N, C-alpha and C positions, 0 to 999 in steps of 0.2 A: 461351709462354716469354718471360721477360724477359732479353734477350740480355746486358745488363750484369751482372745478378746471377748469371747462369749461367756467365760466363767462367771463374771459378776451377774450377767443376766440369768444364768442357770441357778445361781444362789438365790436370786430374787424370786424366780419361779418356784423354787423349792419352798420358800417361806410362804408364798401365796397358797400353794398346794396344801401345806400343813395347816394353814388357817381356815381353808374353805372347801377343799375338794374331798368328798367322801369316796373311798376306793372300795371296789367290790370284794367281798369275802376277805376282809382284813381286820386286824386288831386295831381299832381306831386310835386309841391312846398310843399304842406302839408306833403307828404310822406317824403320829404327830412328832414323836421323838426322832424317828429314823429319817423321815422325809422321803421324797420320791427319787427314783432313778429315771431321769428325764431322757427319753429317746428323741432323736432329732431327725433321723433319715433311715431309709432302708433300700437295699438294692439286691435283687436275687435272694440269696439265702442269708444275707448279712444285714445287721443293724449297726447304726452308729449312735452312741449316746451323746449327751450334751457336752461332754468333755472331750469328744473326738475319739473315744475308745471304740474299736470295732468288735462286734460280737457275732459269732456264728450261731444262728438261731436254729436250734435242734427241736423246737416245739411249734414252729409255724405260727408264731403269735400266741394264740390260745387254740391250738389244734385246727387252725382255720386258713392260714395264708398259703394255701396249696400250690398256687401258681407262682409264688415268690413275690417279693416286693418290687414295685417299679415297672409293672407290665404296662407299657404305654398304650396298647390298644384298649385296655380296660379303662384307663384314665380318659381316653378319647371318647369311649362309649358313654361314660358318665357326663362328660362335658357337652357332647352333642345333644344328649337327651335334655340336659338342663337348659340348653339354649332353645330347644324346640318346644318342650312341654315339661317343666320342672316338677309339676304336680298334677295329679288327676285323681279325684276321689272315686272310690268304687261304690259309693252310696248312690241312690236314686237311679240305678241302672247305668251309670256312667262307667266307661272303661277306657283303656289306652292300648295301643298296638303292642308295646313291649309286654305288658301284663298278659295279654291274650296269647302272644307268641310263647311266652315262658310257660304258661299253663299247658299249652299243647306240647312243648318240648319235654316237660317233666313227665307227662303221661307217656310219652314215647320211650323214655329211658328208664323208667321205674318198673317194678313188677306189674304184670298184666292185670292184676286184681284192682290196681289203683287207677281210677278214671276221673276223679274230681280233685281240684286243687284250691285250697284257701291259702293265700299268701300273707305272711306275717313279717314282723320286724326282727325275728330271731328265734332261737330254739326254745327258750322259756315260754314265749308267747305261743309257739306252735304246740307245745305240750298242753298248755292251758286250753287252747282251742280244742285239741283232741278230747280232753276230758269233758268239756262242755258239749261237744257234739255227741259223745257217747251217752251222756245223761239224757240229752234231747232225743237221741235215737230210741232208747229203751222206753222212755215215756211215750214216744210217738207210736211205737208198735204194741203198746199195751202191756209192757212188762216193767212197771214202775218200781218194783222191789229190787231190781238189779242195780244196786248203787255201790257195791264194794269193788275196790281195785286192788290188784295184787302186783307187786313189783319185786325186784331182787334186792337182797342185802348188798350194800356197797354200790347200789345203782345211783345214777345221777340223771334227773329229768328236769333240770332247771331250778330256778329259785322264785317262781311266782307263788302266790299264796296257796295255790293248789299243788302245783308241780313240785314245790319244795317238800311236800309231804310224801310224794311218790319217791323223791330222792331219799336214799337211806344212808345219809351221812350226818353225824351228830351236829355239826356246825350249822346245818340248815334247819335243824329242829329246835335247837336251844333258844329258849326265850320267845319262840314264835307260836307256841301252842300247837305243835305238830309232832307226829303225824295226826291226821284226822281219824276219827273212829272208823271211817270207811276205808282206810289205807293200811295195807298189810304187806308182809315180805316173806319170801322164802329164801333159803341160803344161796349164796353166790356160787356159780359153777366154776370153782377155782381148782384146777388140777393140782397145783403146787401144794395146796392146803388140804386136799382130799386124800384119805388114807391109801386109796388105790389109784389115784390120778396118774401117777408116773408110769404105771405098767398096764392100766386097764382104763382107757379113756371112756369106754362104754359105761363104766360104773358111775362116772360123773354125770353122764347124760341120764342114766336110769334114776339116779338120786334126785335130779332136778324134776323129772317127770313125776316121780312119786311124791315129791314135796308139793308140786302144784296140785296134784289130785287130792292130796290130804288137806291142803288149805281150802280148796273149794268145798270139800266134804265138810270141813269144820264150819265154814261160813254158811253153807247151804247153796246148792247149785242155782237155786232160783234167786239168790241174792247177789251173785258175783257178776260184775259187768265186763271186766276186761283184765288181761294180763299185759303189763308194760315190760319191755326189756330192751337193752342195748345188745346188739350182736357181739360186741366186745365192750366190756365195761371200761369207761374212760377214767373219769375223776375218782372212781373207787379204787384205782390202782392198776389200770390196764389189765384186767382179768380176761384172759383169752380162753373161752370154753373149747372143748374138743370139737372138731369138725363133725357135723351131724347134730350138734346140740340144738341149734336154732330150728332146724326142720322138725326135730322131735317135739320141741315145745309148741311149734305151730300146730302139729297134728294133735297133741294133747289138748290144746285150747279148743280146737274144733270139736273134738269128741265131748268136751265138757260144756259146750255151748256158751263159750265166752269169747269176746272179741280179742284178737291178737294184734297188739300195737308194737311196732318196731320203731325204736328211737335211733335214727341214723344221723343225728346232728353231728356227731363226731366221725362216725364210720363211713358216711357217705362221700361221694365224689372222689373215688380213687384211693381213699385213705388206707383201705385194707386190700387193695389190688383191683378188683372190679369196680365199676361205677358205684355200686351199692353192695354192701356185705350180703344182703339177701340173695343176690345173684349166685353166690358161690354154692348155695344149697338149694336153689330153685324155690325159695320161700315166697309166698304171696300173702302178705299181711292184710288185715282188714283196714288198718290205718298205718300211716308212716309219718314221722316227723323228721324234718331236716332243716339245716341252717349252715353255719360256718363255711364249708367249702362251696356252698351254692354261689356266693359272691367272692369267695376267697378272702373274706373279711374286709374287702375294700369299702363296702357300704353295708348297713344292717339289712338283712333279709333272711327269712325262713319260710317254711311251708308246712302245712298239714295236708296230707293226701288221704282221701277216703275211697273205699270201694263203692261200687255202684249200689250194693246192698245197703250200706250205711246211708249213703246220700239219698237213695230213694225212700228209705224208711223215714228220714227226717222230712223230706220234701212232701211226701204223700200224707204224712201224719199231721202236718200243719193245716189249719182251716184254710179254705180257699182265700187267697189274697192277703193272708196274714204273714207278716215278716217273721223270719227266724232271727231272733234278737241277739245276734253276735256279730261284732264288727269293730273296726278301729280306723282312725283317721288315716293312717299310713298303710293300710292293707293294700297290696298290689301297687305299691309306689312305682311310678314309671322309671325313675332313675335306677332304683334297685333292680327292677326287672331288666333294664337295658344292660346293666353291669353283669347280671347273672347270665344273660344270653351270651355275652362275649366270653365270660369265664367258661361256660359250657363249650363254646366253640374251641377255646384253647385246649380244654381236656381232650376233645375228639379230634378236630382238624389240626390243631396245633401240636399234637403229639405229647401233651403233658401227661395224660393218663398212661400212655405206653412208657414214657420216661420213668414215671413212678414205679411201674411194674418192674422195670429193669433195675432200678435203684434198690428195690426191696431185697435183692440178693446180697448186695453190699451191706445193707442195713442189718440183715439177719446175721451175716458173718461177723460184723462188728460187735453186736450184742453178745452172740454166742462165745466169742473170744474172751469176753470179760467174765464168763462163768468161773474161771480159774482164779480170779482176784479174791484175796482173803476176805473181803467184805461182801461178796456177792453170793447169794444163795440160789437165785433163779434168774434166768434170762428168758423172756417170752416176747413173742412178736407175731404179727400177721400183717403183711403188706408193709406199710410205713407207719405202723403203730406198734409201739413196744415199750418194755419196761425192764428194769433191773430191780430185783428185791434184795435188800441188804439184810444180812443176818449176823448175829454174834456167834452162832453155832451152826455150822452147815449140817451137822448130823440131826440135831433136834429141830432145826429151822426157827430157833428162838430169835426174836428181834433184839432191839437195843432199848435200854432204859430211856424213856422220854426226857429224863433230866439231862442227858447228854446234849440235847438240842441238835441232833445229828442233821436233820433236814435243813435247818438254818445255816449250819456250818458248811454243808455241802453247797448250798445255793451261793453263799458268799465266796467259797473257793472257786466255784464255776465261773462266777462273774470276774474274778481276778484272772482266770485263765481264758477269758474271752469266749465263753460258750453258755448258751441258754438251754435249759431243759427244766422239767418240773420235778421239784423235790417235795414229795408228799410227806406229811407229818408222820406216817407210819412206815418210814424206812423204804419207800418205793420211789424209784426215779422213773419218770415218764418221758417218753420221746415221741415226737410226731414231726419229723422233718418235712419241709416242703417237697412236693413231688418233682421239683426241678433241681434237686441236689445232684451235683456231679460226683463221680467216683472219687475225685480228689477231696471233695468236701466231706464225704463220708469218712475218708481216712483221717482228715483233720478233726472231725467231730469226735471220733473215738479216741484219738490221741489226747485230745483235751479232756475228755471224760475220764480217761485212765489217770491222767496227771492229777485231776481233781480228787479222784478216789485215793490215789497214793498220798496226797497231801493230807487228807483227812485221816487216813490210816496212820500216818506218822505222829499224830497227836498222842501223847502218852495215855490219856484217859480212854481214848477209843481203842488203842491197841490192848490196853488192859482188860477191856470189856470182851475181847474175843476169847472164845473157848477153843482149846486145841492149838 
């Protein structure tokens, strides 16, 4: 692309975008005024915008482009499948080889409890399917009163009509009549914000277990269907629970006779180190949702995985020959499945998973080094998932007045400095670099992040807001 000759085209595209394209999770009128940042190409860990500016992507698109941009073997897998069989319905007992192979592969690489696979078009759809299957399961086994769901404060489980209620972020509830009366939350297991979290991680775990038990007791054990959680909370601010938390919550759910659902949409496929975060603690959930890294974002695809207990309960509870009425036109899409198979090959045979595990050391060091910055109160990470939490007072951990518009100012400064990461509205910066980041790219990433923080700190109103 010649950035000079294409500038008029970019301006025209921006006008069309403002007039017609609705963007996800955005302030619509604000976007009409601002216009889009048009991206034109990507290679490895780098993006190029429509004006020719190069950007180091420290967020892997939206937590998803784990193998980096421009992997030719993935492109070829999609092209070859499109030529051979671009679509195959899963209805009427039809199937395709890529979908069959992918289901087998997912069962092989996920926890042993998961034996059945429903393929979706993304994470929100996977969560929605999980909820529907859980409701169907309890109705099928003769426990129709179990209709209540428990999730975590600051949790994110997509933005479907049901999943957005399990999500515990205000923007996903406002104006949508959510959460539903059957959706409830317990506190987030946030060591930084827990009174004893820094010195006694077990206290954070014990508090979560106690909160789950109390919520089940409050609702009635015969009324609660399931507990949903992310092993590490992503969109809620990259909250990293202490090691052992996931296993403790799984054991508590089993004792309480409720299904344990792990949402690995963000944490799956090497993002936290192992293929799935569950592996680190030997956790075997009843259901698991996944997406993002499944295809590295190259095409839409997700999955809902069920234990044999849940699958059999639904299958045996239906009248003979009667369909279980859940499905979608694009479930088990052969092109998506072919792409996923190639991405999984890259993780394992291509060495991408191992490269991400090596890179995690540089990532951790880069984040931890920024703890000394005047704006940074906390640095947290696991694998290649991490965050910086900004505070006005390191002693009290107080944040900043929303009127400062700190997140928008940081995002704008980051763009000027050629780096992409997530600036959350509550003073948290999220990072999720591709697993193929080189050591030099980690050095460049944190140099640009530090420069961005320094620029924002230099603003008189930001400096004046600091305590001490």
